N, C-alpha and C positions, 0 to 999 in steps of 0.2 A: 506877860512873861518879861522878866528883866533881860534886856538885850546887851548887857554889860560884858558878856564873856567873849573871849577871843581864842582862836586856834592860831598859833604862831608856828611857822615853818622855819627851820634852820638846819642847813647841812654841815656836817663835820667831816674832816678828813679820815677818821677811823673811829672804831667803837670806843677805844680807850678815852679819847678826848670828849666824845659824845657823852659817855657815862660820867665823866668828871663834871662837865658843864650841867648835865641834867640833875645830878646829885646836889650841886651847889645851889641851883635855882629852887629846888624843892626844900632843901635845908634852910634856905634864907626866906621862904615863904612867898617868893615872887610867882610861884606857880603851884597848883595843887597836884599836877600830874605831868610827866613827860613820857611819851612812848619813843622807843628807839627802833628805827627801821634800818638794819644793816643791809649790806648787799646791793646798794644802788650804784648805778653808773651815771655819772653826770657828764654831759657834753656841753661845753660852754666856750665862749670867747673870752680870752684874758690876754692883755698886753699884745694885741694884734695877732694872735694865733688861736686856733681852735684846739681845745684840750679835751681829753677823755680821762676821767679819773674815778676810782671807786670812792664812794662816800657813804655816810650814815646819816639818815634824816631824823631830826628831832621833831616830834609833834608836841608842842608845848601848849597846855591849857591854862589860861590865866584870865585876868580881867583888864578891861580898858583902863581902870584906875592904876594898875600896876605896870602898864606897858612901857612907859618911859624909863622907869627904874629897871625893869627887866631888860629892855633894849641896851641900856647903859652897861648893865652887868654882863650881858652876852658879849658885847664888844670888848670888855675888859678880859673876859675869860677865853675868848675864841682865838685860835692860832692863825686864822686868815686875816689878811689886811682889810678885806671887805667881805665880812660874813653875810650870808643870806639871812635876812630878818624880814619876814613877811607875815603880817597879821591879817587874818580874816575874821570878821564878826560872825558870831554864832547866832543865826536867826531863829532856829528851832532846836529843841532838845528836851530830854526828860526833865521835868521840873525838879525831881529829887536830886538828880545828878548835877544840874546846874546850881542848885542851892549848895550842894556839897562842895563844888568847885569854888564858888564865891567865898564860902565860909573858911576854906582852907588856903586862901590866897589873900595876902595882906602886904601892905607897904612896910618896909623895915622901919 
C-alpha cells in the first residue's frame, strides 16, 4: 500500500473561515477532501496566558507530495498568526479510498 497520504489537522476560529479555507484547498487541488468539525473548545497557552476559545477543526486529507504547497496556502488563507498545521501519515486505509484521495490531489 502507498503510504503517501496524510491527514492534516488545522483549527479555525469559526465555521465561516473554516469553510472558506476548505473550499479553497479543494478547489485548488491541494486536497481531495476536508471535514469540518464545529463546536470544539480549545484551551491553550498564548502570549503568557491560558485561553479558552470555540474553534472549528479541519481534517484535511492530502498527500505528502502536496504538503508544503498546502501548508503555504493554509498560512496565507488563515486568520491566525500561528495556525495549527499538524500532519499525520496514514498507515492503513481502504485501498480504493486511498487511490481516490491520491488521484484527486495534485500540485498546482
